[in-house]
N, C-alpha and C positions, 0 to 999 in steps of 0.2 A: 319431437321435444313436447314435455307437457304444457308449458306456459309458452306461448310465442313471444319472443322476444330477440329480435336483432339486436337491439341495442338496451340497456336499461335506463338510459337516460334519453329524455326527448331534447336534443341539443338544437335542432332546428331551429328555434328560438321562438320568441315572444313577439308576433308579429301583430300589430295594431289593425290590421287590414286582412279579412280573410276573402280570397278571391276564388269565385265558384265558375267554372267554365261547364258548358253545353258540350257534349261531345257532337262534331259534325265531321265530315269529310273535308279534308285541308289538304293543299297542295303540299307537295313533298318540300321537307325544309331545304333551304338554298344551300347550305354549305356545311362543313365540317365544325361541328362545335367548338368552341375555345376553351380550353382546359386551363388559361393561367390568367388572362385579363381579357375583362369585358367591358363595355359600355355599360355603366350604373345609372346614369341620370341625364336627361337633356333636358334645356328650359332656355326658352327663346322670348319670353315676355319681360326680360330683366328692364328696369325703368319706365316700362309703358304705362299707360292710365290703367289706375287701379294695382300696380303691381308693388310689392312692399320691397322686395331686392332690387337693386340699383343696375345688375347686371346678367345678360344672357350667361350661361355656363353649360360645361358638359363636365361630368363626373366618371372616373375610371375606378374599377375595383379589381382587386388582386385575390384571385381565389385560391392563391396557394400560400403555402407556410413559410415561403422564402420569398426576399425581396426579388422583384423583376425590373432590370433596366428597360427603360423607353428611350434612351439616346438613340436618335436617328430616327424615331417613329413620328407620325405626323397625326393629328386631328382633321378629318376634310369633311368641309360642309358645302351642301347643294341645296337649293331651293328645290320644293316640290316637283317643278317640271322641268328645273334647269339640267343641264349637263356638264355645267362648269362648276368645279369644286373650288374652295377656297381652302387654304391650308394653314396651319397652326404648327409650328414645330414644338415637340417635346423634348425634355431632357432631364436626365435623374434617375430615379428608379420610384416605383411604389412599393411601400412599407409590406411586410408580409400580413396577409390578410387585410391590408389597409385599402386606404382610397387615395386619388389623385384628382386634384381640380384645375381644371382649364377655364378660366374667366376670358369671355368674349365681350363683345361691344356694351356699351352702356347706354340706357337711354335717358331720357331728360326729367325723369322721375323717380320715383323709390325712396325708401328713407335708410335702407339697411344694407351696409357692404358685406360682400364676400368674405369668408375667411380668405388669409393671405394665400394666393393661387399658387399652384405649382409651374404652370404654365399660363402664357397671356397671349391673347390673340386680339384682333379688332375685327372679327367677323359680327355683322347683322344677322343675326339668327331671325327666323320667321318665330313669332309667338303660336301659329296654328299649325304649320306643315311644314315638313322638311326631312333632309337625309343627313346624317352624321355618320361616318367612316372612320373606325381605327384602322390606321395605314404603317404597317413595320417598315415604311421606307420614307423618302422625301419625295418621290415620283408622283405628280398629281395624276389622279384617276381621270381618264380619258377616254372615251368610246365606248363605254362598259354600258351606256344605254339605263335599261332598267334592271340590269343583272349585276350590278356593281358589288354585291353581298358575295360572288363567286369570282371576282377578279382577282389578279395576282397581288398578294401582300396585304390583300383586306384580313383583318383578324377578327373584324366584328362590325355589325352596321345596323343602325336602328332608323328606319322609315316610320314618320310619325304624319299623321293627319291623311291629308288627300295626296298621296304619292303612289307611286307602282313600284319603287326602286327599294325594296324592302327585304327583308327577310321571312319568306312565307307570305304573311299578312302585316298590314301596317299597324304600329302602335297607335293608342288613342290620339286623335286631334287635341290641340292645347290651348290654352287661353293665357291672358296676361297675367292670371293668378293661378294656374296650374303648370306643373312639370310632370315629365312621366320618369317613373324610377322601376328599375328592376325590383323583383320579389325580395323579401328580407333573407332568404336563403340563395340568392343572386343566380337562380336557376336560368340556364342557357338551353332553349330547345331549338335555336334558330327559325323561331316564330315571334315576331315583333309583338303580335296582338295578344300571345299568351304571357310572354314574358314581362311586358310593360303594363303599368297600371298609373293613370294620372292621377295627383293629388296634390297636396301643398307643397311649393318647392323646397328642397332641403340639399344644402352642399355640405360636403366633407373634405376638407384638403389631406394633404401626407401626414401632418402632424397630427389629426384627429379631431380636430376642431370644428365643429358643424355650426352652420347658421340655419335658421328655419323661418320662413315667411311668418310662420302663426306663433313665434315667440322671438318679436324682433327685440332683444335685450342684449344689453352689452356682454358679449362671452367673457368678459375680464372683471366685470363689476363685481367688486368684493364684499357688497352689502347684503347681510343675509335678508331673505324673502321674509314676509308675515307667515308663510305655510311650514310647520313643522312635521316630523314623521308622524307624529301620533295623529295628525290632522288628517295626513296622507291614509294610514290604516284604519283610522275609524274604530268605534266599539263593535263592529260585525266582521263577516266574512268577506265582503264586499265593500271595498271604500266607498265613501259617501261623496267623494270627489273624481271617481273612475271617468275618464275620458278627457279631464280637465289638465291643461298645461299649468306646472308650479315651477316657481323660478326662486333660484338660489335657496334649496331647502339645506338646512346645516345637520352636517353630523361627522363622526368621527370614523374614519375607514377602518373595520373590523376584519375584513377577509376579501381576498381578492381571487377572483378566478380568471386565468390568463390563457387557457389553452381551450380548444374546441370552436365551436360556432355560437354558443351561449356564455359569452365573455361576460365581466361585469364585475361589480365589488358590493359588498354589504356595507352599509353605513347604521349609525346608531346613534341617537341623540342622547348626551350624557345628563341632559336635565331633562328627567321625567315627567310628565305631568301627574295629575291625582287620580286619573282613572286607570284601575286596573285591567280593563277590557282593553286597552288602547297600545299596540305593539309599539315600541320606541326603536325598531329597526326595519329596514326595508332593503332590497335586491336593487342596485342601478344596472340595469340591463344594457350592456353597450354593442350586442351583436358579436359581429368576427373581429371586431376593433379591440386590442388589447388597452385596458385603461391605464392611463399613465399615472396611477396613484398607487400609494404603498400603505400597510397597515400603520395606523397610529396618524395619519394625514387627517386635519380638519380641512373639509371640503364645503361646497356650496354646489349643489347639484340641482340642473334645470332639466325638464325633460314631460314625457305625459304620464297621467297617473294610469297606468292600466292592468287589469286583472287576466293574467296567463292562464288558460286551462290547457294543461299538456295534452291531453286525450279526453274523448267523449266521456263524461261520467264523472271525471275527476274532479278535486277542487280546484281551486284557482290560487296562484301566488299574486298578490298585490306587488306591484313594483315599479319603478319609474322606467319608462321606456322611450320610443319614439327617438327625436334628435337630443341625444344627450350633450349637455355641456357641464363640464364640471371644472371649478375654479379652486384651485388647491390654496389655503391660507396659510397653514404652518404643517409641521412636520412632527414626528416623535412625541405625539401627545398621549397620556395614559389612555387607555381602554375601559370602557364601561366595566363595572365586575360582572363576571358570569353568574347567572342565575341556576342555582341547583336543580336539574330535572328531578321533578316529583310528581308521577302520575296518579291519579285518583283511581278508584276500583273499576269503575265502567269505561267501557272502549267508547262509545257513542249513543246518541239518541237515535229515534227513528224520524224519518219523515225526511223533508228537505233541510239541510244543515243551514243553508244560506237564509234563510227565512225564520231563524230560531234565534233567539239571544243566545250569547256565550256563556257558557258556565263552567269556566276552567276547573273550580273545585269538584266538580260532579264527573265530567268526561275528559278521556285522554285527548280526544282531536279537539276538544275547545281549549284544552292546557296549551298544545302546540300551537293553535292558531292566534292564541293572545300574545305568544312569544316568536311570532313569524319574524325571521330576519333579526331576531335578538341573539346576544352572545348567552349561552348556558355552558352548562359544565354537568358532566356524568361524575358525580363525586366519589361514588361508591366503586367497590371491585363489584364488577359484573360477568356473568359468563355468556360464551358466544353461543346464540341458537342457530347460527348457520355458519358454513366455513367462510373464510375471507375469500371475496371475489378479488384477486389481485391485479386484475386487468383495470379494475375500476377501483380498486381501494375501498371497496363496500364491505361493510359485517353487521350483522344483526346481533344485540345482546338483550337479555331480559332484565328489566328494572324487579321482576316479582319472580324470584326463582323458585317459588313453591307451585308455580303455576303449571298445571301439567306436565312437569319433566318427564323427559323420557329416560330411560336407564342409562343412555350414552351421552347425556347432557342437551339434548334438543327440548323443543316446547311442543308437545303434539297438540295437532288441529283434531278436536274431538267432535265439534259440531258447527254450523253456521252460526251458532248464538254465543259462540265462546272463540272469538279471533285471537285470543290471548294477549290481553291490553297491555302487558308489561314490554312488549317488544318494542325496539327503537332502532333503527337503523342509523348507522354513522358511516359517512364518507370522508375518508382521508383525502384531504386536498394535496397532500404531499406521498401519497401512497400507503399501504399497509404490508407488514408481511404475511406470509401466508401461515395460517392457521386453523385448527379444525372445531367443530362442535365440541362443545364443553371445556374447551380452554379458556382461559381466565383474563379478562382485559381490567388492568389494574385502576383505579379510579385517578381521575384528574384530567381526563378526556374534555377537550374546551372548543367549542365550535358556534356555529349561527343555525338558526333554525331555518331550513329551505323546503320547498315542495317540489316534488317529481311524481309523474304518473304510476307506476306500478308499485313502488312502496310508500307513495304517500309522503308524510313529513319525515325528513331526515335532516341530522345534524351534520353541516359540513365542517370538519374538523379541522382547526389550525394546530392543534395539538393534541396526539394520541396517546393514550396510556400505553405503557408496556404490556406486551400481551405473554403468558405463560402457556405453553400447551398442555394440554390435558391428557396426553397418554392415550388417546383413542386407538384403536387399532382394527384392522379389518375381519370380518368374521369368515367361518367355514362351515361345511357341511359336516357334522358329526354325529352319531356314528356311521361307519361306512354300510352302505346298505347291503341286504342279504342277498342271496344269489337270485331268489325270485321277486324280487321287488322291482318295479318299474319306477326310475327317476325320471320327473318330465320339470324342466324349468322355463320361466320367462325373461328375456333380457332386452332391454331398449340399448341400441348399442349406440347412439348419437350420431346418426346420418353416418355410418360406415361406408368409405366408397374404396374403390382399388387405388386411389391416389393417395390414401392415408399412409402415414409413415410406419415403419417397421415397429416402430416402439409403441404405437397406439395397437398394432393387431396384437403383438407380445403381450400387453396387458390385458386385453380381452381373452386372450387365449388362456393367460395364465390363470385369471378368474374361473374360466369353464373348468380347468383341469382341477385346480386346488380349490378354490372357494365353493364352487357349486359341485365339485366330487364327480365328474364326468358324466352329466345326466345323460339318459338313455334318448331321450327326446327334449329338444331345446328350439323354443319357439323364439325368433328374433324379430324385435321391431327396429324400423327404420336403419335397413339395408338399402344403400342408394345405388342407382347402376352405373356401370362401369366407368363412366367419365364424371359422376358426381354430377355438380351444378355446371357443367360444360355444355348441356343443351345439345342441340343438333339431332335431336331425334332418337338419341341412343335409350333404350328401356332395357337393355339386358343387365343383368347382375352377376353372370357367371364368374366373371374376373374377380369381383369384389368376394365372393361367397368361395372361391378357390382359395384366394389368400387367407381367407378366415380358418378354414378347412385345415390348410398346411400349417398355420401358424398354431393350432390346437395341437396337432400330431406332433409338430417339433417340442411342444410343451410337455408332451408325454401322455396326450390324450389319443382316444381312437379316431381312427380317418372315418370321418362322418360322411355320410351319404346325403342328400338335399334335395328338398322341392320345394317351389314356388309357382307363381304366375306371372310374368312381367306385366305391368299395367299399360294402359293407353297413355302415352306420353302427355305429361303435363296435366292428368285428370285426377291424381290422387293426394295432393296437396303437398305440405312440407316445402323445403327450401326449393325455389324454383328451378327445374330443370335437374334435380334430383332423383326423380320419381322413386320415392321410398316406397318400401313395400314390407311385407312379412315374409319369412322364409322359415321353413321346419329342416333342422338337422336332426340326424337319428343315427344312431349307433347300429349298423345291419347286423352285429353280432348279438345285440340285445333286442330287438325289436325289428318288425317287417312294416315295411310300409306298402299298402296294398294300392297298386296303380291300376286307375281305370282311365282310359283317355276321355278328351272331350272337355276339362276345364280351360275357358279362356280366360280374357280379361272381363268380357261382356257377358259371359254365358252363366246362368244361375245353377247351382249346383243344386239339386233336389234329392229327397229320401224315397228309396223305393222299397218296397217289399221282394226278397227273393223269392219267394212263393206266396200267393193271395192267403194261403190258409193258415202261415207260419208269422211268428213274431221275429223272424230274421229279417234283416234291412240291410241295406247298402246305400253308398252315394252314386247317384248319376255319373259323378266324375270324381276323381281323387289324385292330385287335389282340386279343390275347386273352389269357387267363389259365392257367399251367400248374396242373392239378389243384386249384382253389382250394378245395373241400371237405374236401382231406385234413387228419387232424389235424396235419401236420408245419407247418400255416400256422396254427394256433390263436392268436390274438391277434397276429398278425404279418401282413407286408406279402406279398402274392402277387405271383410273378414276371410281368411285363408282356412279352409275347412281339409283335414285329412282323415284317411282312415288307416289305422294301423292295427296289427296283431302280437300279442305278447303272450309270455308263459304259457306257450303252446298254441291255442287257437281262439284266446280270448279276444274278442273284438273290442276296440277303444276308438273313440271319434274325439279329434281334438280340433277345436277351435282357435285360431290366433287372430289377436285385434289389436288394431290400433285406432281408437278413436278419435274424432276430431279435437282440436287442442282449445283450451281456453283463451285463445286470442279474442281479443274483443269483451271480454268481462269487465266489468268495471270493478277498480281496485277497492280493497278492504276498507281505505278511506273515502270512499266515494261520497260526493257532493247530496246525494239522497240516500237514505240508510232503510232497509237492508240494500246492499249493492246489486245491481241488475247483473244476473248470470247470462249475458245474451246467448252466449255459446251453447247451454244447455239444452235447447230446444232440440239442435241437431243430434246431440247425443242421446238423447231419449228416444228419437226417431230411430238410429242407429241400435240401440239397445231392444226397439221394438223388433226390428228385423232378425235379430240373432236369437232372441227370446221365442219368435214365432218358429224358427228353424229348430232349434233345440226341442219345442214342444212337440214339433212335426216327429222329430226322431223318438220323443218319449212314446207317443201315442202310437205310431206305427210298429214299435218295437212291443208294444204291450209294457211300458216302464221298464225294460229290461235293458236297454241301449246304456253303455258306460259314456260318460262324456265329460270332456275338461273343456271349460271356456276360461281363456287365459289372456294376458297381454297388458298393454298401457291403454287402460280405458278412460283415461285422462279426467276421472273423478271419484268422488269421495265414498266411503263405504255406508255414509248416512245419506248419499244423495239421490234424487230421484232416478238418476241414471240406474245406479245399482239395484233399487227398488223394481223397476222396470225390468230390467234384465234376469233378476232371479226371480221374477213374480213372488216378490216379496219373500224369498227365501223357500218358496214352496217347489219350484223348479231348479233352482240351482242354489248350492250352499257357498256364500262368500267366506272363505277361508280367512281372509284377515280377521273376522270376528272371532276366531279360536284363539288369537293373541290378546294379552293384557291389553287394555284400552290406550295405554301411553305407549305400546310398542306396534301401532297399528300404522305403519308410514314405510314409503319407499322413495320419496323424493323431499326435498328442503326447499321452499319457496318463500320468501319475504319473512324469513325467519320461522314459518311453520314446518314442522315434519308431518307430511301428509302421506295419504294413500291415494295413488294414481294407478299404480298397477297391481292386477288382482289375478288371483286364479279361483275359480269357481267349478263345484263338483255336482253333478247329479246325485240323486240319493241310493242309486245302485253301487255306488264305488263306497264301501262301507270301512275299510280298515287303511288309515292313510298317515301320513306324519307331513308337516307343513312349517314354511318359516321363510322369512324375510332375509336375505344375506346382506348385510349392511357393510358394502366396500367402496361405495362412490358417493352417493349423497350428501354426506357428513364432513366430506374430505375436500380441503383446497385443490389438493392434486387427484383429478379424476379421469378414469378412463371413459366415462360415461355421466351424465347428469342422473341417472337411475340406478337404484339398486335393484338386483335382479332377486326374483322368488323362485323357491324350490319345492315341489310338491313330490312324495314318493307314495305311491299305491303298494302297500305292503301286501308280501304272500302269507296265506295261511290264516286269513281274516274271513272265512265265509260262515264260521259258527256263530251263535248266538248264546249267550252274550259274548260279546266279543274278548278275544285275549288282551292281556295288559297294552302289549306293545301296537295293538290296532284301535287303541281308545284316540279320539282327537284330543290334541292338546301334547302330545308326546312331542320333545323337542326333536328337530332335525338339524337345528344350526346351533352352534356354540352360543355360549352365555354372552352377554354383552362385556 
């Protein structure tokens, strides 16, 4: 795929602490990982000198979306050197994605009570070193020595400080003022030293009430604090009080996210200040705990002011995080009136946005920032410039309908300087119906302004306008090719594997037969091995390709032959274990594949002269791979080269490519503008390798070799990658530039219709027709996320001037 994204939303959450680990050789983890309940925190300094919380405690966490009963379970504690465990009986259940609090012995000091515990014991835990075990029976642990983590009925175990009774290695030693807590994503690797970090003691019970040693306030105090939301947000991108704890910040709940691991609620102060640069809304992050609030509740929120940066290069979301305490005052309150979204002309300024003042009247990103967390409305009817992603309820609309419109309703991405400032991402919190590019979203959508990594700012809608389908239809090749024409297509089939459904194979096959008109040569990208991501060292894809060939024949197409080279296991990137590669399908009744043995995953194909004194050339291996051991191809697909004959004895060299993805590039809404295109350097290196190979073909053939370079290049027609690959048009011609500017696209990402797939020709190929066949990228229901492209090398085009049908620009695809 073009833009690497296993999940559009970074839901693993707003963590106030990021822990870095040095890779070392560690002992093997002690036992199987717990998949439902884990120990999430331990604290033994309760009531000691310098402690704030009065009691020792142990906290459990439920990792699942269903309640888990702990009836008949025990929590057992032993000293660091002791072999005798003291037991506390558990009862009841842990809520879905919730916590469970066991209160232990109290010390003589401290000022803060724990929340109401779910279980109570009297064990005096050590403030420095000890062992805590979660046991699914009442049988005491006896005789397990320092290997209690693998004893019968032990679900989870934490050894902290100076103890050898651990999972792999011990968690940090503690003090009277520190507790060990499992990371915010509750990762369990069976290595206590990795899974736990020490910090401020915080305890949460099954009711979701949290007490924190750094916020010793009454969790039920109904008195508003002195800090307001606009104080939290400030007049810049970064909160002026980031890192500080705030108490009883008032607001009206405007939206709730109750699923996933990034749960929480948005609240807004109905009493705005006089500063137009300070937002009156904020997100209150509760992690995997479902917030017990409803829209319209008047609440007081206590927590720590944080700036959540979802990925490197992104902007931040100002929010309240840490140990959240919410006091609900009243319900059914009127919500603040939503502000109509009104974008200025320019998208953003250059340089570090966080270091510059906000100018919401001049820049789109500044307008969104000053309304972060606030209710807004898209008052007017708008046009969808992406298909609805029904899995996540996402859709992009344009507020500037005249901005680079495609004939089919999208917004064309025409240069780095023009990211289409009218685009706006909406995510329907309650889901959205399927709809295609060019459909109409009726005015009246209402939601809150949020920020996520890939799409940047997003309106999380609580009310979504009605969508009217725009009548978009799939395209197909027309008119039929003449007898001597050769048709060549490229198609990224999005991780096709032998285990895929018959329906996916049938749709892809229908596209080959009907939409692409049975091309004579078909270069496929993202063909996975026979067991997909199953791993196990499988690299062959013969079953995958055989199913596709059979599906094409069943749809009325020819029985294609095929050629490819299996990659080295795990060396070509893509979905882990999938071993994607390029594959040539060809119709043996229309073209001949010239087979020359010797092509392997690690052998470089070279250009050879048939005779030293002639310009006739051949490949050292066919199929072959271009310099596959070059660092340019690290964790990326290697180009597949094949030699074909057509129209009698005409020689044709075809290079099928799938350059590295844009994964790691900074988003268009990046904190520093223009965004860093971190993945581009490798694509330029890959382009250099292919260019050098094509240049060698041209030089050794006396510029007579016919060459087609095609595939998913993962870059734009105006990119350095394409400039390098084509030698600025002198070596290869990018056919996408034959199309009108606003028709140059094969993929839709973040509401931009963009060209990632390409067909390039050597100047020796004179007469041709070319087109992008739009059948996927603009549709909610897709067989792939890419649109295929088609080239016809036309017969009878050797004369000069070219006959009319041979001139560039003649359509090969029906009109939009």
